[in-house]
Every structure is written in structure tokens, then in C-alpha cells.
N, C-alpha and C positions, 0 to 999 in steps of 0.2 A: 576425464575432464567433461564437464557439463556442455550440452549444448544449449539449452536455454539461459536466459538473463534473469536475474533477481533484481527486482525493482522495488524500492521504496517508495511510497507515496504519501505525503503528509500535508496537512493543513489546517488552519484554524476552523473550528465549527462553523458552517454558513458559507465555506468558500467555493463550495460546488464541488469538492474532491469526490463524494460518493456518485454524485450523477454524471461525473466524467468518467469515471470507472465503469460504470454500469453501461454507458454508452460505447464507451470501447470494447468491453465484452460482447457486447449485443452486435458490433460491427464485424468482429473478428472471430473466426472458428474458435472453439475449445481446444482444438488441437494445437494452436498456436499461443493462446494467453490465458491464464487463470487467475483468480483472486485467491489468494491463499486464506483459508477459513480460520478463523481463530478460535481458541477455547477461552471461554468465560466462565466466571461464576455468577455473573449478573441474572437475573430472572429474564426470561424472553419478553420482548415488547409485542404488541399484536401484529399480527401478520408474520413474524419472525419463523422461521424454521429451523428444527434440528439438521445440522449438517449442509443446510443452504447458507444461512447467515452466520451461525456460530455452532460450535459445539459446546454445549451448555453442560456443565458440572458443577459438585460442589468444592467447597474449600478443601476439604480433606483431600479428595481425589486429585485436586489442582495442584496441593503441596507435595503428593505423591509423585506425579509427574515432574515436578521441578527436582527433586531428589533423584530421579530415574536420568536426569539430563535428556529430556523429551524437548524442551523448548529452545529454539534458537534464541528467543527473547522472551522476557515477561515482565509485566508491571502491575503493581496497585494502584487503581485509580478509583477514587471516591468510594473505598471500602470493598472493591470489587478486583479481582485479578483478572488478567488477559494476558495470552501466551499464543507462541507462534510455534506449530509442529514443525520440527526438522525433518524426521523422516519424510512426511508428506511432500515437503519442498524438495528435498533430495530426488525423490522419486518423479516429480514433474520435470525437473531442469534435466534430468538424465535422459526424459523423453523428447527433448527439444523444445519444450514450453516454456514461454516466458511467463514467470509468475510475479505476481504484484502483492504486495504486503501495504495494508492500510494501517498505518500506526504512527504514533507521534514522535517528535523529536528525539525523545529519550530512548524509546526502543530503536530509532535509527542509529543513535551511539552504539548502543550494545552490538547491534549487528555489524556494523562497519568493524568493531573490533575483532568479530569472528570470521566475516567473510570478506575475501580480497577484493572481488570484483563487482561488488553490489553497486547498482546503480539508483541515485538518489535524486528525488522530484518534489519540489514544494509548490503547492499552489497558493496563490495570493489573491485576495479579492479586489477589485478595483478602486475602492475606498472604505473607509471605516463607516460611512452613512449606507453604503450600499449592503455591507456586511450586517450592519444591525437591521437593516429592512428585510433581508433574507431571513434573519432569524425570526424576526416579528412573524413573518409571511407563512412561516411553519405552523402557527397556531397552536405550538406544543407547550411552552414554556409562560412562564408568570415573567411580569417586568422585572421583578427580582433575579429570577435566573438567567434572563438575558442580559442583563447588566453584568452578572458574574461571568457570563461566557465572553461578554465582550473584553472584559479585564483580561481574561486568561488568553483570548486571541492575540493581544498585544504581546504578552510574555512569549506565545508561541512564535509568532511571526518574527521576533527578535533572532529565532535560530534558522532563518532562511538561507544565511550565507555559509550554514555548513552543509547544503545540498549541491549535487552537481548541476542540475537544471531549474530554474525557475518559471513557472508560467502563470501570467494573471490572467485570471478568470472574469474577463469583463465581457465580450462576446463569446457564449457558450460554443458554438461550431469552429471558432478561432482557436479557442483554447483546446478543443478535442483534436483539431487538426495538428497542432503542435505537440500533442501528446503523442499522436500516432507518429509523427516524424520522428521524435527520440526513439521509438520502437525500430522503426527502419532504418535509421542511422546507426544504431548499436549491432543491430543484426548483420550491416555491411561491412563492419570493421573486419579487418585483415584477420585477427585472432579468432573470430567467430566463423568467417567464411572457410578458413583454412581447414577448420574441424568438419564443419557441414559439408563441404565439398572435397574432403580429401581423397576420395576416388579419381574424381573428375581432375583434380589438380594432378593428381599422379599420373594420369593418362595424359594429359597435355604435355607434361614435362619429359614423358618417356622419350 
């Protein structure tokens, strides 16, 4: 039985999901929480590093890994493949580390079918206007691309009700506190504590 919890965190682009995850990882030791690093066939963006942001591979290698059953979930997005390594996740969970998967609702559906106790979290923006403002503020996309992302966001947000937890990222520190509270509550569940502290419980009940 694994000691760590597996989390899925999803959100439309611009909702602040990556910023929340990065802040969580910065506040908690790596021995407690990690972000799963996905494989992808897309080219690295500026400042992205192999093994830090993604494991970059080509289409043939990725398809070979699919055939080997290496991925817990995988998807094709805009002509590129993305996948989550099952062996890496199992190793971290066995070590008592909580693992976060930064994937969309489609990947979340795949994983829920395979993993019994996965915890799912959806991040919502406080409004459409604020979401668009954040996308524009990145200074990375054209007006046409932003319009496309906004349309995609509505479709993605319609699946919020498939998730266990929903956080509205209006005030960042509040949202981060809510995210941390989910981790704490899950760690304190009887099913988790009975495994984590089985020796202590055995001594107390002797």
C-alpha cells in the first residue's frame, strides 16, 4: 500500500495553476511533495530544461513507450504527445511522497479509471475578464491565440464537476492556503494515518 497520495490538478490556461503548484513545491520539502514530470514530443521552450520541466522525446520513442505500457495516461494535444510515467509515480508514492499531476480533464478521466484513490483538484479563475487579462499579461500570444484559449477555457471549465475539490484563484495566497489544506486533510485521514503510523498504533493498542 502506498504511503503518498496521488493528486491531479487541472485548470484552464491562465487560471494560475502552475504558479500555485510552484509556490506549493517551494514551501514544502521535496521529501513530502513532488510534481510529476511528463514526457512530451513538443520542442522545449526557452528556459525549459530536460528532466526539470519535461522529458523531451520524439514521436517514435513516445509511441514505443505507449506500446510498453509505460504511461499511466497519455494524450495528443495540438499534434504533440504528452504522457505520465507510471514507474516514476509508483516509486515516489512508495516513498511516502505526495505526487501532483498537472494534466487536463481528459487525462484525469483516464487516471480515475486506473487508480482507485487519486485525489482531483480543479482551479477556476474569478471571472472570464480576469482570465483574459492574465493571458494578455503573459505577452506570449497573439490576439487570435488568446481568443482561441478563451474558447478552450470555457470547454475545460465545464468539467469542473468531475473533480473532488474546486479552488477559485482570486487571491493567490488564499488559494495557496486552500491547496495546502487539502494536502493536510488527506494526510490526516484514518486510512493514511493507519499506514504511516502503524508501529505507533500497534504499541498504543498493545
